[in-house]
NUTI-413422 format. One record per residue: residue in one letter; x, y, z of N, C-alpha, C in turn. Coordinates in steps of 0.001 Angstrom, whole numbers, plus 500000, padded with zeros to 6 digits. Layout:
REM residues N
<rec r="a" n_east="X" n_north="Y" n_up="Z" ca_east="X" ca_north="Y" ca_up="Z" c_east="X" c_north="Y" c_up="Z"/>
...
REM end
This chain:
REM residues 91
<rec r="m" n_east="014610" n_north="376415" n_up="301814" ca_east="015522" ca_north="377478" ca_up="302206" c_east="016093" c_north="378130" c_up="300957"/>
<rec r="h" n_east="015989" n_north="379449" n_up="300864" ca_east="016514" ca_north="380187" ca_up="299726" c_east="017799" c_north="380903" c_up="300134"/>
<rec r="l" n_east="018826" n_north="380759" n_up="299323" ca_east="020058" ca_north="381481" ca_up="299572" c_east="019959" c_north="382876" c_up="298971"/>
<rec r="p" n_east="020622" n_north="383866" n_up="299559" ca_east="020563" ca_north="385215" ca_up="299008" c_east="021257" c_north="385297" c_up="297662"/>
<rec r="v" n_east="020856" n_north="386267" n_up="296861" ca_east="021454" ca_north="386499" ca_up="295558" c_east="022567" c_north="387523" c_up="295724"/>
<rec r="y" n_east="023748" n_north="387203" n_up="295208" ca_east="024868" ca_north="388128" ca_up="295256" c_east="025164" c_north="388606" c_up="293847"/>
<rec r="l" n_east="025317" n_north="389887" n_up="293696" ca_east="025612" ca_north="390473" ca_up="292398" c_east="027016" c_north="391035" c_up="292410"/>
<rec r="r" n_east="027716" n_north="390908" n_up="291292" ca_east="029039" ca_north="391514" ca_up="291173" c_east="028920" c_north="392662" c_up="290190"/>
<rec r="t" n_east="029233" n_north="393831" n_up="290660" ca_east="029093" ca_north="395009" ca_up="289826" c_east="030165" c_north="396015" c_up="290195"/>
<rec r="t" n_east="030469" n_north="396910" n_up="289266" ca_east="031487" ca_north="397908" ca_up="289559" c_east="030890" c_north="399103" c_up="290276"/>
<rec r="q" n_east="029733" n_north="399574" n_up="289846" ca_east="029111" ca_north="400738" ca_up="290477" c_east="027633" c_north="400773" c_up="290111"/>
<rec r="p" n_east="026731" n_north="400304" n_up="290953" ca_east="025308" ca_north="400393" ca_up="290654" c_east="024889" c_north="401846" c_up="290493"/>
<rec r="q" n_east="023923" n_north="402083" n_up="289620" ca_east="023441" ca_north="403435" ca_up="289397" c_east="022123" c_north="403638" c_up="290113"/>
<rec r="a" n_east="022016" n_north="404716" n_up="290872" ca_east="020817" ca_north="404988" ca_up="291665" c_east="019606" c_north="405239" c_up="290788"/>
<rec r="s" n_east="019795" n_north="405682" n_up="289572" ca_east="018660" ca_north="406024" ca_up="288723" c_east="018056" c_north="404810" c_up="288028"/>
<rec r="r" n_east="018717" n_north="403661" n_up="288078" ca_east="018180" ca_north="402479" ca_up="287419" c_east="016938" c_north="401980" c_up="288130"/>
<rec r="s" n_east="016014" n_north="401448" n_up="287371" ca_east="014755" ca_north="400947" ca_up="287910" c_east="014910" c_north="399514" c_up="288388"/>
<rec r="n" n_east="014236" n_north="399174" n_up="289485" ca_east="014228" ca_north="397794" ca_up="289955" c_east="013467" c_north="396902" c_up="289000"/>
<rec r="a" n_east="012592" n_north="397471" n_up="288188" ca_east="011864" ca_north="396664" ca_up="287221" c_east="012822" c_north="395993" c_up="286254"/>
<rec r="s" n_east="013919" n_north="396661" n_up="285933" ca_east="014897" ca_north="396071" ca_up="285033" c_east="015653" c_north="394926" c_up="285699"/>
<rec r="r" n_east="015564" n_north="394789" n_up="286996" ca_east="016215" ca_north="393703" ca_up="287722" c_east="015272" c_north="392513" c_up="287898"/>
<rec r="g" n_east="014096" n_north="392587" n_up="287338" ca_east="013168" ca_north="391482" ca_up="287427" c_east="012324" c_north="391481" c_up="288684"/>
<rec r="n" n_east="012362" n_north="392537" n_up="289479" ca_east="011578" ca_north="392586" ca_up="290708" c_east="010112" c_north="392909" c_up="290430"/>
<rec r="g" n_east="009823" n_north="393466" n_up="289259" ca_east="008450" ca_north="393798" ca_up="288924" c_east="007989" c_north="395135" c_up="289473"/>
<rec r="y" n_east="008859" n_north="395919" n_up="290049" ca_east="008487" ca_north="397235" ca_up="290552" c_east="009640" c_north="398193" c_up="290347"/>
<rec r="s" n_east="009332" n_north="399481" n_up="290334" ca_east="010385" ca_north="400472" ca_up="290168" c_east="010782" c_north="401010" c_up="291534"/>
<rec r="g" n_east="011900" n_north="401653" n_up="291593" ca_east="012391" ca_north="402192" ca_up="292854" c_east="013763" c_north="402793" c_up="292664"/>
<rec r="s" n_east="014619" n_north="402591" n_up="293647" ca_east="015951" ca_north="403173" ca_up="293596" c_east="016956" c_north="402260" c_up="294292"/>
<rec r="t" n_east="018195" n_north="402647" n_up="294221" ca_east="019268" ca_north="401916" ca_up="294891" c_east="019804" c_north="402775" c_up="296024"/>
<rec r="y" n_east="019619" n_north="402310" n_up="297247" ca_east="020116" ca_north="402998" ca_up="298431" c_east="021533" c_north="402505" c_up="298701"/>
<rec r="s" n_east="022426" n_north="403407" n_up="299079" ca_east="023785" ca_north="402982" ca_up="299417" c_east="024243" c_north="403636" c_up="300707"/>
<rec r="i" n_east="025085" n_north="402911" n_up="301423" ca_east="025691" ca_north="403418" ca_up="302656" c_east="027098" c_north="402831" c_up="302725"/>
<rec r="s" n_east="028055" n_north="403625" n_up="303208" ca_east="029458" ca_north="403218" ca_up="303191" c_east="030092" c_north="403268" c_up="304576"/>
<rec r="l" n_east="031134" n_north="402468" n_up="304738" ca_east="032007" ca_north="402544" ca_up="305899" c_east="033322" c_north="403152" c_up="305427"/>
<rec r="e" n_east="033838" n_north="404108" n_up="306189" ca_east="035060" ca_north="404796" ca_up="305806" c_east="036122" c_north="404627" c_up="306875"/>
<rec r="d" n_east="037389" n_north="404692" n_up="306448" ca_east="038479" ca_north="404662" ca_up="307417" c_east="038773" c_north="406083" c_up="307894"/>
<rec r="s" n_east="039810" n_north="406252" n_up="308683" ca_east="040124" ca_north="407570" ca_up="309256" c_east="040549" c_north="408600" c_up="308208"/>
<rec r="d" n_east="040910" n_north="408130" n_up="306999" ca_east="041281" ca_north="409037" ca_up="305905" c_east="040118" c_north="409295" c_up="304954"/>
<rec r="a" n_east="038906" n_north="408924" n_up="305361" ca_east="037678" ca_north="409090" ca_up="304564" c_east="037668" c_north="408219" c_up="303309"/>
<rec r="h" n_east="038457" n_north="407149" n_up="303307" ca_east="038439" ca_north="406194" ca_up="302199" c_east="037274" c_north="405222" c_up="302407"/>
<rec r="k" n_east="036367" n_north="405144" n_up="301441" ca_east="035235" ca_north="404221" ca_up="301533" c_east="035729" c_north="402808" c_up="301223"/>
<rec r="w" n_east="035865" n_north="401998" n_up="302266" ca_east="036397" ca_north="400658" ca_up="302065" c_east="035298" c_north="399608" c_up="301908"/>
<rec r="l" n_east="034060" n_north="399932" n_up="302292" ca_east="032933" ca_north="399027" ca_up="302114" c_east="031698" c_north="399847" c_up="301792"/>
<rec r="t" n_east="030985" n_north="399469" n_up="300743" ca_east="029722" ca_north="400119" ca_up="300400" c_east="028659" c_north="399051" c_up="300209"/>
<rec r="l" n_east="027523" n_north="399241" n_up="300876" ca_east="026373" ca_north="398344" ca_up="300752" c_east="025343" c_north="399027" c_up="299864"/>
<rec r="y" n_east="024891" n_north="398322" n_up="298824" ca_east="023839" ca_north="398811" ca_up="297930" c_east="022616" c_north="397928" c_up="298129"/>
<rec r="v" n_east="021434" n_north="398534" n_up="298314" ca_east="020191" ca_north="397794" ca_up="298498" c_east="019162" c_north="398328" c_up="297509"/>
<rec r="f" n_east="018572" n_north="397423" n_up="296718" ca_east="017528" ca_north="397795" ca_up="295778" c_east="016207" c_north="397860" c_up="296530"/>
<rec r="s" n_east="015483" n_north="398962" n_up="296376" ca_east="014333" ca_north="399237" ca_up="297230" c_east="013179" c_north="399850" c_up="296440"/>
<rec r="r" n_east="011987" n_north="399839" n_up="297038" ca_east="010822" ca_north="400500" ca_up="296450" c_east="010845" c_north="402017" c_up="296667"/>
<rec r="s" n_east="011748" n_north="402494" n_up="297477" ca_east="011832" ca_north="403924" ca_up="297757" c_east="012022" c_north="404704" c_up="296454"/>
<rec r="p" n_east="011272" n_north="405795" n_up="296245" ca_east="011368" ca_north="406540" ca_up="294991" c_east="012646" c_north="407366" c_up="294866"/>
<rec r="n" n_east="013370" n_north="407526" n_up="295957" ca_east="014540" ca_north="408396" ca_up="295963" c_east="015677" c_north="407675" c_up="296696"/>
<rec r="p" n_east="016874" n_north="407600" n_up="296110" ca_east="017970" ca_north="406885" ca_up="296768" c_east="018461" c_north="407545" c_up="298058"/>
<rec r="t" n_east="018058" n_north="408788" n_up="298337" ca_east="018458" ca_north="409432" ca_up="299589" c_east="017518" c_north="409064" c_up="300736"/>
<rec r="f" n_east="016352" n_north="408453" n_up="300427" ca_east="015432" ca_north="407980" ca_up="301456" c_east="015887" c_north="406603" c_up="301939"/>
<rec r="l" n_east="015471" n_north="406218" n_up="303145" ca_east="015745" ca_north="404864" ca_up="303622" c_east="015054" c_north="403851" c_up="302715"/>
<rec r="p" n_east="015615" n_north="402653" n_up="302597" ca_east="014981" ca_north="401629" ca_up="301757" c_east="013570" c_north="401305" c_up="302243"/>
<rec r="c" n_east="012709" n_north="400951" n_up="301304" ca_east="011312" ca_north="400631" ca_up="301597" c_east="010976" c_north="399284" c_up="300960"/>
<rec r="f" n_east="010340" n_north="398408" n_up="301748" ca_east="009956" ca_north="397084" ca_up="301263" c_east="008544" c_north="396774" c_up="301740"/>
<rec r="y" n_east="007861" n_north="395915" n_up="300989" ca_east="006542" ca_north="395438" ca_up="301376" c_east="006633" c_north="393955" c_up="301713"/>
<rec r="q" n_east="005603" n_north="393457" n_up="302351" ca_east="005563" ca_north="392048" ca_up="302724" c_east="005838" c_north="391186" c_up="301505"/>
<rec r="d" n_east="006648" n_north="390162" n_up="301680" ca_east="007035" ca_north="389191" ca_up="300657" c_east="008001" c_north="389734" c_up="299608"/>
<rec r="d" n_east="008464" n_north="390987" n_up="299727" ca_east="009507" ca_north="391494" ca_up="298827" c_east="010803" c_north="390745" c_up="299102"/>
<rec r="k" n_east="011563" n_north="390495" n_up="298055" ca_east="012901" ca_north="389958" ca_up="298219" c_east="013849" c_north="391138" c_up="298386"/>
<rec r="i" n_east="014690" n_north="391073" n_up="299384" ca_east="015660" ca_north="392133" ca_up="299614" c_east="016947" c_north="391719" c_up="298910"/>
<rec r="t" n_east="017343" n_north="392516" n_up="297913" ca_east="018538" ca_north="392205" ca_up="297138" c_east="019466" c_north="393404" c_up="297110"/>
<rec r="g" n_east="020703" n_north="393135" n_up="296871" ca_east="021688" ca_north="394192" ca_up="296804" c_east="023062" c_north="393618" c_up="296598"/>
<rec r="c" n_east="024067" n_north="394418" n_up="296853" ca_east="025438" ca_north="393954" ca_up="296713" c_east="026351" c_north="394746" c_up="297637"/>
<rec r="i" n_east="027540" n_north="394215" n_up="297841" ca_east="028549" ca_north="394855" ca_up="298674" c_east="029778" c_north="395082" c_up="297817"/>
<rec r="d" n_east="030356" n_north="396260" n_up="297927" ca_east="031571" ca_north="396606" ca_up="297197" c_east="032693" c_north="396826" c_up="298204"/>
<rec r="f" n_east="033759" n_north="396028" n_up="298092" ca_east="034931" ca_north="396181" ca_up="298951" c_east="036016" c_north="396925" c_up="298182"/>
<rec r="d" n_east="036674" n_north="397844" n_up="298848" ca_east="037815" ca_north="398546" ca_up="298263" c_east="038876" c_north="398692" c_up="299349"/>
<rec r="v" n_east="039558" n_north="397604" n_up="299637" ca_east="040575" ca_north="397625" ca_up="300678" c_east="041908" c_north="398044" c_up="300077"/>
<rec r="l" n_east="042672" n_north="398818" n_up="300823" ca_east="043936" ca_north="399335" ca_up="300331" c_east="045087" c_north="398358" c_up="300494"/>
<rec r="q" n_east="044951" n_north="397408" n_up="301402" ca_east="045979" ca_north="396398" ca_up="301596" c_east="045311" c_north="395038" c_up="301712"/>
<rec r="s" n_east="046073" n_north="394010" n_up="301539" ca_east="045542" ca_north="392659" ca_up="301599" c_east="044927" c_north="392397" c_up="302975"/>
<rec r="e" n_east="043697" n_north="391934" n_up="302972" ca_east="042970" ca_north="391649" ca_up="304210" c_east="042456" c_north="390215" c_up="304165"/>
<rec r="s" n_east="042360" n_north="389602" n_up="305307" ca_east="041770" ca_north="388282" ca_up="305416" c_east="040382" c_north="388442" c_up="306024"/>
<rec r="i" n_east="039352" n_north="388196" n_up="305221" ca_east="037969" ca_north="388353" ca_up="305681" c_east="037482" c_north="386996" c_up="306175"/>
<rec r="k" n_east="037087" n_north="386942" n_up="307426" ca_east="036627" ca_north="385687" ca_up="308020" c_east="035118" c_north="385513" c_up="307882"/>
<rec r="s" n_east="034367" n_north="386608" n_up="307926" ca_east="032919" ca_north="386495" ca_up="307764" c_east="032315" c_north="387865" c_up="307485"/>
<rec r="i" n_east="031117" n_north="387821" n_up="306928" ca_east="030313" ca_north="389022" ca_up="306695" c_east="028918" c_north="388703" c_up="307213"/>
<rec r="t" n_east="028385" n_north="389567" n_up="308057" ca_east="027042" ca_north="389374" ca_up="308587" c_east="026217" c_north="390613" c_up="308280"/>
<rec r="i" n_east="025052" n_north="390410" n_up="307691" ca_east="024121" ca_north="391504" ca_up="307413" c_east="022827" c_north="391181" c_up="308131"/>
<rec r="e" n_east="022350" n_north="392112" n_up="308917" ca_east="021114" ca_north="391919" ca_up="309683" c_east="020040" c_north="392835" c_up="309126"/>
<rec r="v" n_east="018877" n_north="392294" n_up="308894" ca_east="017736" ca_north="393073" ca_up="308429" c_east="016740" c_north="393183" c_up="309571"/>
<rec r="s" n_east="016357" n_north="394396" n_up="309924" ca_east="015346" ca_north="394587" ca_up="310941" c_east="014315" c_north="395582" c_up="310421"/>
<rec r="r" n_east="013171" n_north="395577" n_up="311008" ca_east="012114" ca_north="396468" ca_up="310518" c_east="011891" c_north="397625" c_up="311463"/>
<rec r="v" n_east="011499" n_north="398735" n_up="310877" ca_east="011133" ca_north="399918" ca_up="311631" c_east="009672" c_north="400185" c_up="311327"/>
<rec r="t" n_east="008865" n_north="400357" n_up="312365" ca_east="007435" ca_north="400597" ca_up="312128" c_east="007054" c_north="402009" c_up="312490"/>
REM end
């Protein structure tokens, strides 16, 4: 059983290559955020992908490791009980 890799970063750059992360391939960093009613991005998910453009959906091939990170920016103290991320495929 392999545990996922968690990265701590301030702001991943979309132009960075996945090859520099040791994945052996180039690509982009896809990001998607959750916002509150004031348009404050309180959670951002970054996923490193084979997609050539960060505006495209992430792309993976069989046996690729899916890696990324989550950035929290909460305005007040919060108690987080759990985080669940589900990966599903689209054909």
